[in-house]
Each structure stands twice: as structure tokens, then as C-alpha cells.
C-alpha positions in Angstrom: 13.0 -19.6 -18.0 16.4 -21.3 -18.0 18.3 -23.8 -15.9 20.8 -22.4 -13.5 24.2 -23.9 -13.2 23.5 -25.3 -9.8 20.5 -27.0 -11.2 17.8 -24.5 -10.2 15.3 -22.9 -12.4 16.0 -19.3 -13.4 13.0 -17.1 -13.9 12.6 -13.4 -14.8 10.4 -11.5 -12.3 7.7 -11.2 -15.0 7.8 -15.0 -15.4 7.5 -15.4 -11.6 4.5 -12.9 -11.8 2.8 -14.9 -14.7 3.4 -18.2 -12.8 2.0 -16.9 -9.6 -1.1 -15.5 -11.1 -1.7 -18.6 -13.1 -1.5 -20.9 -10.2 -3.7 -18.6 -8.0 -6.3 -18.5 -10.8 -6.1 -22.3 -11.2 -6.7 -22.6 -7.4 -9.9 -20.6 -7.8 -9.0 -17.1 -6.8 -10.8 -14.3 -8.5 -8.6 -12.2 -10.8 -8.5 -9.2 -8.5 -7.3 -11.3 -5.6 -4.8 -13.3 -7.8 -3.1 -10.1 -9.0 -2.9 -8.6 -5.5 -1.6 -11.8 -3.9 0.8 -12.6 -6.7 2.6 -9.3 -6.3 3.6 -10.0 -2.6 5.1 -13.3 -3.8 7.0 -11.6 -6.6 8.3 -9.0 -4.0 9.5 -11.9 -1.7 11.5 -13.7 -4.6 12.7 -10.2 -6.0 14.1 -9.3 -2.5 15.7 -12.6 -1.6 13.1 -13.5 1.0 12.4 -17.0 -0.4 10.3 -18.1 2.5 7.8 -15.5 1.5 8.3 -15.9 -2.3 6.5 -18.4 -4.6 6.9 -21.1 -2.0 3.8 -19.4 -0.6 1.9 -20.6 -3.6 1.8 -24.0 -2.0 0.5 -22.4 1.3 -2.1 -20.3 -0.5 -3.4 -23.2 -2.7 -3.6 -25.4 0.4 -5.7 -22.7 2.2 -8.0 -22.4 -0.7 -8.4 -26.1 -1.3 -9.3 -26.5 2.4 -12.0 -23.9 2.3 -10.4 -21.4 4.6 -10.4 -18.6 2.0 -13.4 -16.8 0.4 -12.0 -16.8 -3.2 -14.1 -14.0 -4.6 -14.6 -11.8 -1.5 -15.2 -8.2 -2.1 -13.5 -5.9 0.6 -15.9 -3.4 2.1 -14.3 -0.1 3.2 -15.8 2.0 6.0 -14.9 5.0 8.2 -15.7 4.5 11.9 -14.0 7.8 12.8 -12.3 10.7 11.1 -8.8 9.3 11.2 -9.8 5.6 11.0 -10.4 3.2 8.2 -11.9 -0.3 8.5 -11.9 -2.8 5.7 -13.9 -6.0 6.1 -12.1 -8.5 3.9 -15.0 -10.9 3.8 -12.7 -13.9 4.5 -10.5 -13.3 1.5 -6.7 -12.9 1.5 -5.5 -9.7 3.1 -3.6 -8.3 0.2 -6.8 -7.0 -1.8 -8.2 -5.6 1.4 -5.0 -3.6 2.0 -5.0 -2.2 -1.6 -8.7 -1.2 -1.3 -8.1 0.7 1.9 -4.5 2.1 1.6 -5.4 5.2 -0.4 -8.0 6.3 2.1 -5.5 5.6 4.9 -2.8 7.8 3.3 -5.4 10.5 2.7 -6.5 10.5 6.3 -2.8 10.5 7.5 -2.2 13.6 5.5 -5.4 15.3 6.6 -5.0 14.6 10.3 -1.3 13.9 10.8 -1.9 10.4 11.9 -4.4 7.6 10.8 -5.0 3.9 11.4 -6.5 1.2 9.3 -7.9 -2.1 10.6 -8.2 -5.0 8.3 -10.8 -7.4 9.6 -11.8 -11.0 8.7 -8.9 -11.6 6.4 -6.5 -14.6 5.8 -2.9 -13.9 6.2 0.2 -15.8 4.8 2.5 -13.0 3.6 5.1 -10.6 5.0 4.1 -7.2 6.2 7.1 -5.2 4.8 5.6 -4.7 1.3 2.7 -2.8 3.0 4.8 -0.5 5.1 7.3 0.0 2.3 4.5 1.1 0.0 3.3 3.7 2.5 6.8 4.9 3.3 7.4 5.3 -0.4 4.6 7.8 -0.3 6.3 9.8 2.4 4.6 8.4 5.3 5.9 6.6 8.4 4.1 3.3 8.8 3.7 0.5 11.4 1.9 -2.8 10.8 0.9 -5.7 13.2 -0.9 -8.9 12.8 -1.4 -12.1 15.0 -1.5 -15.5 13.3 -2.2 -19.0 14.4 -1.2 -20.1 18.0 2.2 -21.7 17.2 4.4 -20.0 19.6 4.9 -20.5 23.4 5.3 -17.6 25.7 8.7 -17.3 27.5 8.8 -19.7 30.3 6.2 -21.9 28.8 6.0 -24.7 26.1 2.5 -24.5 25.0 1.4 -22.3 22.0 -0.4 -19.0 22.9 0.8 -16.5 20.4 1.3 -16.4 16.6 4.5 -15.5 15.0 3.0 -12.0 15.4 5.2 -9.8 13.1 5.9 -6.2 13.5 6.8 -4.0 10.5 8.0 -0.5 10.4 8.7 1.9 7.4 10.4 5.3 7.3 10.7 7.5 4.2 14.2 8.4 3.1 14.6 11.3 0.6 16.1 10.1 -2.7 16.4 6.5 -1.7 14.6 3.3 -0.6 12.7 3.6 2.6 14.1 2.2 5.9 12.0 -0.9 6.5 12.1 -3.8 8.8 9.7 -6.6 9.4 10.4 -9.3 11.9 8.5 -12.1 13.6 8.3 -11.9 17.4 9.0 -15.7 17.3 12.6 -16.8 17.1 12.1 -17.3 13.4 9.5 -17.1 10.7 7.4 -20.3 10.4 8.2 -20.5 6.8 11.8 -20.9 7.5 11.1 -24.0 9.6 9.0 -25.4 6.8 11.8 -24.8 4.3 14.2 -26.7 6.6 11.6 -29.5 6.9 11.3 -29.8 3.1 15.1 -29.9 2.7 15.5 -32.4 5.5 17.7 -30.1 7.5 17.9 -29.8 11.3 16.9 -26.4 12.9 18.8 -24.8 15.8 17.7 -26.2 19.1 16.6 -22.8 20.4 13.9 -22.4 17.6 11.2 -24.6 19.4 9.9 -27.5 21.3 8.4 -30.8 20.3 4.9 -31.9 21.4 6.2 -33.0 24.7 7.8 -29.6 25.6 11.4 -30.7 24.9 13.9 -28.7 22.9 14.5 -30.4 19.5 16.5 -29.8 16.1 13.8 -31.7 14.2 11.9 -29.1 12.0 8.8 -31.4 11.7 8.7 -31.8 15.5 8.8 -28.0 16.0 6.0 -27.6 13.5 3.9 -30.1 15.6 4.9 -28.6 18.9 5.7 -25.1 19.7 8.0 -22.3 18.4 9.9 -19.9 20.8 9.7 -16.2 21.0 12.9 -14.3 20.2 14.8 -12.6 23.0 12.9 -14.5 25.8 10.6 -12.4 27.9 11.2 -9.3 25.6 9.9 -11.0 22.5 7.1 -12.6 24.5 5.9 -9.1 25.7 6.0 -7.9 22.1 4.0 -10.9 20.9 1.4 -10.1 23.5 1.3 -6.5 22.4 0.6 -7.6 18.7 -2.2 -9.9 20.0 -3.9 -6.9 21.7 -3.3 -4.3 19.0 -4.5 -6.4 16.1 -7.0 -8.5 17.9 -9.3 -7.3 20.7 -8.5 -3.6 19.9 -9.9 -3.9 16.4 -12.5 -6.5 17.1 -10.8 -9.5 15.7 -9.3 -12.8 16.7 -6.3 -13.6 18.8 -4.0 -16.4 17.6 -5.7 -19.0 19.8 -9.0 -18.0 18.4 -7.7 -18.1 14.9 -6.4 -21.6 15.2 -9.6 -22.7 16.8 -11.6 -21.1 13.9 -9.4 -23.2 11.5 -11.1 -26.3 12.9 -8.1 -28.5 12.0 -8.2 -27.7 8.3 -4.5 -26.8 8.3 -5.1 -23.4 6.6 -3.4 -19.9 6.9 -4.2 -17.7 9.9 -7.7 -15.9 9.9 -8.1 -12.6 11.7 -7.0 -8.9 11.6 -4.2 -6.5 11.0 -3.6 -3.0 12.3 -1.7 -0.5 10.1 -0.8 3.0 11.5 0.3 5.8 9.0 1.9 9.0 10.3 2.6 12.1 8.0 5.8 13.7 9.2 4.5 17.1 7.8 1.8 17.0 10.5 4.4 17.3 13.3 7.0 19.3 11.5 5.4 21.4 8.8 7.9 23.5 6.7 10.7 22.0 8.8 10.2 18.4 7.6 13.1 18.5 5.3 15.5 19.6 8.1 14.4 16.9 10.5 14.4 14.1 7.8 18.0 15.1 7.2 18.7 14.6 10.8 17.4 11.0 10.4 19.8 10.6 7.6 22.6 11.5 9.8 21.7 8.7 12.1 21.6 6.2 9.2 25.0 7.5 8.1 26.4 6.9 11.6 25.2 3.3 11.5 26.6 2.5 8.1 29.7 4.6 8.6 31.0 2.1 11.1 30.3 -0.9 8.9 26.9 -1.9 10.4 24.1 -2.9 8.2 20.7 -1.2 8.1 17.8 -3.5 8.1 16.4 -3.8 4.5 19.7 -3.1 2.8 20.2 -6.8 2.0 16.8 -6.9 0.5 17.4 -3.8 -1.7 20.7 -5.4 -2.9 18.9 -8.6 -3.7 16.3 -6.5 -5.6 19.0 -5.0 -7.8 20.3 -8.4 -8.7 16.9 -9.8 -9.3 15.8 -7.0 -11.5 19.0 -7.5 -13.7 19.3 -11.4 -13.6 16.0 -12.8 -12.4 15.8 -15.3 -9.6 16.6 -19.0 -9.0 13.9 -21.4 -7.8 15.0 -24.8 -6.1 14.2 -27.6 -8.5 12.0 -29.6 -6.0 10.0 -26.4 -5.2 9.5 -25.6 -8.9 8.4 -29.2 -9.5 5.9 -29.0 -6.7 4.5 -25.8 -7.9 4.2 -27.1 -11.5 1.9 -29.9 -10.3 -0.8 -27.3 -9.3 -3.5 -26.5 -11.7 -3.1 -23.2 -13.6 -5.7 -20.9 -14.9 -5.5 -18.2 -17.6 
């Protein structure tokens, strides 16, 4: 650990990992959960996604303190059909449930060409891209969906119905990092608004509404009111799709049901997640190399004209972080260091 020239605290990724695990253990998580959850925070800091980095220690600790999370839940894996996996997370954080089921999901995808996994009864606070990147790194095409709390108004309305409802996609690239994107169907991730609130900065007036349904640049007012979907009716339709795919389809909660189940505790979303994995070999057989090369031609055409592929900024940040570590804002670091730490 050292102090950055701008006054921030510079940590190596191993130091971020050690700190994250210690705080999660201090908050009461079992070791298996602490290890799994910490890795997603390390990934966020490593890849420059600070709204999903160790800032999320405050979010996780809050959910644990408010009794939203089962701290020692043991995920239970089952197979409802040949190409399906279900993992009942028992009310714990989603990361361990994913880890317990992903090997079977990958195996089924290779056996049947396509497979899907439902994570049920889990608590969510992290990004989805680490999950789809993991599967894509194993040669699979992957999609993931999850609702959250009802924080987002549908297009044409001002009252929350949807969650931020992210969609993530991963595509394997021979000899390189996977092509990955992960975006909320809201205009912005909720964590970004919270970071603006913490910094006392206004937000753009198209990010959300206050409690009276009026546009506002006050981050705290948006958090108390309603966020907007991105792209008007298009983002609204995608948000509804996520609600259906990772709610009723897998027997889990919608965003409105999730926030009702929270009972005003102010914890992270409770519910489900759907992950779909596709093995390109299932469609392509021996021709898989040829057709993945055609995909590379498309990527070359994008980058060849100066356009940026989603995930390239993250990978560039990853290279810097692996070499130089990461810088944590002083106020955030102070807040984290006030939390109890375990061993």
C-alpha cells in the first residue's frame, strides 16, 4: 500500500483481495462466500469498473448487517432436465452459487450444444461480466440476465417497475480476451448514481426522476425517486424481457417482488439469475475454427475504422492494474477501513 500523488491510496490487486476478504469475513460471511464475493470486487477494481469494485464492500456489509443475506448458505445444485442446471443459493450471495454450478453448466453445454442454469434465491450486488467472461474463456458463448429491485420507471412512466436489469454477453476469441459486454437496461448503473451522491456531484438530467416524477440532477433525489431506462421504449422492452427470463421463467422474483421482500431494510436485490451457455462446436463441428475466424473479421472491421469494441477499455485497465495496482479514493478507503475485519 502507498499513497498516490493525487492523494489516493494505491493498492496491489493482492492487497485489494486481502482487504476485501477480511472485511467480508469481519461482516460475518463464511470463508467460501468471502472468497467468491471478493473475487468479483477484485475484478471490478482491476478492470477500472470502480462502481463494482471495493466500493461494493459497503453495499455487501450493509446487506449482511440488515439481515438480507444468509451468511453461511450452502448452494444446492440440481438437474431439472438434461440440459438444465438449477442452483438454490439458500439466500446467500450469488457468486458462490454460480461457482458451484458453472462446471456442470459447461459440461452440459458441451454435451448438448446449449444449456442453461438458473440461480434461485440469491442476493445480487455485482456485475455479470465476470461470469460470462469465465464461460467465454472456456470456449463457450454465454448470456446472463438478472432483475434487481424496482428502481427504474418504464418508458412513458415515472414510477419504478423494473430493476436495473443487466444483460451480459461473452464470445470466445482464439488467442485473445473474449468479447464481453455487460450493460444495465437503465440509463446508468445504480452504483454510478451512488458514487455521484458520495462525491456531491450532480447527475445528468436524463438519468432519473425525483419522488414527484420530475427530472432532476440531484443524485440523492434520483435514488429516492426513479431511474430511467436507456433508449426510451427499447431499453424498457429489454428490461421487461429480463424480468420475464430471470423471474417467472425460472420461478423467481420480479424486481417489484424483490423490493417488497426487502421489507424496507435497504439491502441488495433478492431473486434469480439465468445464464445460457452455447458450445459453438455443437453447431459447427469441425468447421468451428473457420467460423470463429469469420467473427474475427467482423471485429477487425470494427476496430479497423477506429471504433472501440466493448470490453477493450476494461482489458487495457487490466493490463495497467496488473502492473501498477489500483488507486482507491481516500474517502472510500477511510469508510472501508472503519468496517470490522476478520482473519
